[in-house]
C-alpha positions in Angstrom: 96.3 81.4 90.8 96.3 85.0 92.1 99.1 87.4 91.6 99.7 90.9 93.0 101.1 93.7 90.9 101.9 97.4 91.7 102.2 100.8 90.1 103.5 104.2 91.2 102.3 107.5 89.9 102.1 111.2 90.8 99.7 111.4 93.8 97.4 113.9 92.0 97.1 111.4 89.0 95.9 108.5 91.1 92.3 108.9 89.9 93.5 109.0 86.3 95.6 105.9 86.7 92.7 103.9 88.2 90.4 104.9 85.4 93.0 104.0 82.8 93.6 100.6 84.3 89.9 100.0 84.6 89.7 100.5 80.8 92.9 98.6 79.8 93.2 95.9 82.5 89.7 94.9 83.7 91.2 91.8 85.3 92.9 93.9 88.0 91.2 94.5 91.4 92.5 97.1 93.8 94.2 95.7 96.9 96.0 98.6 98.6 96.3 102.3 97.9 98.4 105.1 99.3 99.2 108.5 97.6 101.4 107.6 94.6 101.2 103.8 95.1 98.6 101.1 94.3 98.7 97.4 94.4 96.2 95.2 92.6 95.4 91.5 92.4 94.7 89.5 89.3 93.6 85.9 88.6 94.4 86.1 84.9 97.9 84.7 85.4 99.7 82.5 82.9 101.8 79.6 83.9 105.2 81.3 83.5 106.9 83.4 86.1 106.5 86.8 84.5 103.0 88.1 85.0 101.6 90.9 82.8 102.2 94.2 84.6 99.9 97.2 84.9 101.5 99.3 82.2 99.8 102.7 81.8 100.4 106.3 80.8 99.9 107.5 84.3 102.1 104.7 85.9 105.7 105.8 86.6 106.9 102.3 87.6 105.2 99.0 87.7 105.8 95.3 88.3 105.1 92.3 90.5 104.5 92.7 94.2 106.7 91.1 96.9 105.0 92.8 99.8 105.8 95.4 102.5 108.8 95.7 104.7 109.3 97.4 108.1 113.1 96.9 108.2 116.1 96.3 105.9 116.2 92.7 107.1 112.7 92.2 105.6 113.7 93.8 102.3 116.6 91.4 102.1 114.3 88.5 102.8 112.0 89.5 100.0 115.0 89.9 97.6 116.4 86.5 98.5 113.0 84.8 98.1 112.9 86.3 94.6 116.3 84.9 93.9 115.3 81.5 95.1 112.1 81.5 93.0 113.8 82.6 89.8 116.7 80.2 90.2 114.4 77.3 90.7 112.6 78.3 87.5 115.9 78.5 85.6 115.7 82.2 85.1 118.3 84.9 85.8 118.3 86.0 89.4 121.0 88.7 89.3 119.3 92.1 89.8 119.5 95.8 89.6 118.6 97.4 92.9 116.3 100.4 92.5 115.5 102.4 95.6 113.3 105.4 95.3 110.7 107.5 97.1 107.1 107.9 96.1 106.3 111.4 94.8 105.3 113.9 97.4 101.8 115.5 97.2 103.5 118.8 96.5 106.5 118.2 94.3 107.4 121.9 94.1 107.8 122.3 97.9 108.8 118.9 99.3 112.0 117.5 97.9 112.8 113.8 97.8 114.9 112.5 100.7 117.9 111.7 98.5 120.2 111.1 101.5 118.0 108.5 103.0 117.4 106.8 99.7 121.2 106.6 99.0 121.9 105.2 102.5 119.3 102.5 102.1 120.6 101.5 98.7 124.1 101.3 100.0 123.1 99.0 102.8 121.1 96.8 100.4 124.0 96.6 97.9 126.3 95.4 100.7 123.9 92.7 101.8 122.9 91.6 98.3 126.3 92.0 96.7 126.4 88.4 95.5 123.1 88.9 93.6 123.3 92.5 92.5 124.8 94.5 89.6 126.8 97.5 90.9 125.2 100.0 88.5 121.7 101.4 89.0 120.6 102.1 85.4 118.8 99.1 84.0 119.3 97.5 80.6 116.7 95.5 78.6 116.2 92.0 80.1 117.5 93.0 83.6 115.7 91.8 86.7 115.1 94.9 88.8 114.3 94.9 92.5 112.0 97.9 93.2 112.2 99.3 96.8 109.7 102.1 97.2 110.0 104.4 100.2 107.3 106.7 101.4 107.7 110.4 100.7 109.2 112.5 103.4 106.8 113.2 106.3 104.9 109.9 105.9 105.5 106.7 108.0 104.0 104.1 105.6 106.0 100.9 105.3 108.4 100.4 102.5 107.0 98.5 99.5 109.1 95.9 97.6 108.4 94.6 94.1 110.2 93.6 91.0 110.1 93.8 87.2 112.0 92.9 84.1 113.4 95.9 82.4 112.5 96.7 78.7 112.6 99.6 76.3 109.1 100.7 77.4 110.5 101.9 80.8 112.9 104.5 82.0 116.1 103.0 83.1 116.5 105.0 86.4 115.0 104.1 89.7 111.3 104.8 89.7 111.3 105.2 85.9 112.4 108.8 85.9 115.2 110.6 87.8 114.1 113.9 89.4 116.1 116.9 88.3 115.9 120.0 90.5 115.6 123.4 88.8 119.0 125.2 88.7 119.0 128.9 89.7 120.7 130.0 86.4 118.1 128.8 83.9 115.1 130.7 82.5 112.3 128.3 83.6 111.5 124.9 85.0 111.2 123.6 81.5 114.9 122.9 81.9 114.2 120.3 84.5 111.3 118.8 82.5 113.4 118.3 79.5 116.4 116.9 81.4 114.0 114.4 83.0 112.4 113.6 79.6 115.8 113.1 78.0 116.9 110.6 80.7 113.6 108.8 80.6 113.3 108.5 76.8 116.9 107.7 76.1 116.9 110.1 73.2 120.4 109.8 71.7 121.2 113.5 71.4 124.8 114.3 70.2 126.8 117.4 69.9 125.9 119.3 66.7 122.4 117.7 66.3 119.7 120.0 65.1 116.7 120.3 67.3 113.5 122.2 66.4 111.7 123.2 69.6 108.1 124.3 69.5 107.0 126.5 72.4 110.6 127.6 73.2 110.0 130.8 75.3 111.4 131.8 77.6 114.1 129.2 77.0 114.5 126.7 79.8 114.3 123.6 77.6 116.5 125.3 75.0 119.1 125.9 77.7 119.2 122.2 78.4 119.7 121.4 74.8 122.3 124.1 74.3 124.4 122.8 77.3 124.4 119.4 75.5 125.9 121.0 72.4 122.7 121.0 70.2 122.0 123.5 67.5 118.5 124.7 68.5 115.8 126.4 66.4 113.3 127.8 68.9 109.8 128.5 67.6 107.6 130.8 69.7 106.1 134.2 69.2 106.8 135.1 72.8 110.0 136.7 74.0 113.1 134.6 74.7 115.4 135.0 77.6 118.5 137.0 76.8 120.8 134.2 78.1 119.4 131.9 75.4 119.4 134.5 72.6 123.0 135.4 73.5 124.3 131.8 73.9 128.1 131.8 73.7 128.9 128.2 74.7 131.8 126.4 73.2 129.3 124.2 71.3 125.7 124.6 70.2 123.8 127.5 68.8 120.4 129.1 69.1 118.1 130.7 66.4 114.7 132.2 67.3 111.7 132.1 64.9 109.2 134.4 66.5 106.2 132.9 64.8 103.7 130.0 65.4 104.9 126.6 64.2 102.2 126.3 61.5 103.7 129.5 59.8 107.2 128.1 59.5 108.4 127.9 55.9 110.8 125.4 54.3 113.5 128.1 53.9 113.4 128.8 57.7 114.8 125.3 58.4 118.1 123.6 57.5 117.9 120.6 55.2 118.6 118.3 58.1 116.5 118.4 61.3 117.3 115.6 63.8 114.8 116.0 66.6 111.5 117.7 67.2 110.8 118.8 70.7 107.5 120.4 71.9 106.5 121.9 75.2 104.0 124.6 74.0 101.5 126.0 76.5 98.5 125.2 74.2 95.9 122.5 74.1 97.1 119.2 72.6 94.7 119.5 69.6 96.2 122.9 68.8 99.8 121.5 69.2 99.0 118.8 66.6 98.5 121.4 63.9 102.1 122.7 64.3 103.5 119.1 64.5 101.8 118.1 61.3 103.1 121.1 59.5 106.7 120.6 60.6 106.6 117.0 59.7 105.5 117.9 56.2 108.6 120.1 55.9 111.3 117.9 57.5 109.7 114.5 58.3 112.1 112.7 56.1 115.1 113.6 58.3 113.5 113.7 61.8 114.7 110.8 64.0 112.4 111.3 66.9 109.8 113.5 68.6 109.8 114.3 72.3 106.5 116.0 73.2 104.7 117.4 76.2 100.9 117.3 76.1 99.0 119.6 78.5 96.2 117.9 80.5 94.3 121.2 80.8 90.9 119.6 81.4 89.2 116.2 82.0 88.2 116.0 78.3 91.9 115.9 77.3 92.5 113.0 79.7 89.6 111.1 78.2 90.9 111.8 74.7 94.5 110.7 75.4 94.1 107.3 73.6 92.8 109.0 70.5 95.5 111.7 70.8 98.2 109.1 70.9 96.8 107.4 67.9 96.9 110.7 66.1 100.6 111.2 67.2 101.5 107.7 65.9 100.1 108.7 62.5 101.9 112.1 62.5 105.2 110.5 63.6 104.8 107.5 61.3 105.5 105.0 64.1 103.5 102.1 65.5 104.6 102.4 69.1 104.9 105.4 71.5 106.0 105.7 75.1 104.2 108.1 77.5 104.4 108.9 81.2 104.3 111.8 83.7 107.5 113.4 84.8 108.2 114.5 88.4 108.4 118.1 87.2 105.5 117.9 84.7 102.4 118.1 87.0 99.4 118.3 84.7 101.2 117.1 81.6 102.2 113.9 79.9 105.5 113.4 78.0 105.5 111.3 74.9 108.5 109.8 73.0 108.3 108.7 69.4 111.4 107.0 68.2 111.7 107.0 64.4 115.2 105.5 64.2 113.9 102.0 63.3 111.9 103.3 60.3 
């Protein structure tokens, strides 16, 4: 039996995704490829409905392929065929409807066509109302219909697939919801962290203490402060005055103008809830600071949200070893990693320590 699967990614990361899948899923053979989307066939299919999917660091969304569609009617046909197949197998057929566009080749200059995406989803929700949940965000175990539009400017057909949602994925359509950079924040790190928080599901609450490595000039810190966190920013570089002078109703900011490996026990409160890193340094250098801070407050830290810079081909090849090292540092057996719409040559990693 042959099955077809799909994966989406940042267009510039397509070669990395193909190399990663060649290493981790040798059973997959390329079937179709467009910037930001690949489909693959496999003969290694078990008897049950749910075929192993091409999970990968560089894959944003992935699942089973239903095919292409040149009209809304054809999308609905694909969806109803899926309902029929799963109902016949005694499986749940009620679905979340995820409609999203592939990433543009230049994410900084070409925004996603949000209006067209919303209009298509509204039409599908009307026509599939008997089989669809009203809310978009998926929950573990949900059947999800993936409707993948081409980016603005391309006339490729719409692709349709499906997956079963689990904790490995982001709950938003396409895995990660794009967050534009507001005009009143110090840097685009604000958008990166907002996207990372949504993708990871990190349960940040008002009053939580967050230690942020690589804080300057303060874009990510501003995101945390607006959520009511008490942020300790570690960076020898200069912080933006809007962050240093934060006067929100909740949250606070304290700057440690040193490298992370020079932080002392007395510089930190007894309780640190989260560790965030977006330092503009090579991943191997970032590990030094992470290890040091984990020796100081590892007993209280509930999770690590980290950005690793893919500053050369060697780092990409070293990613499996780097993730193994991160598992050891964080004291966890599993990690999640992906690329964000705003991250470009970076990978974001989430290490949840709450189950320890």
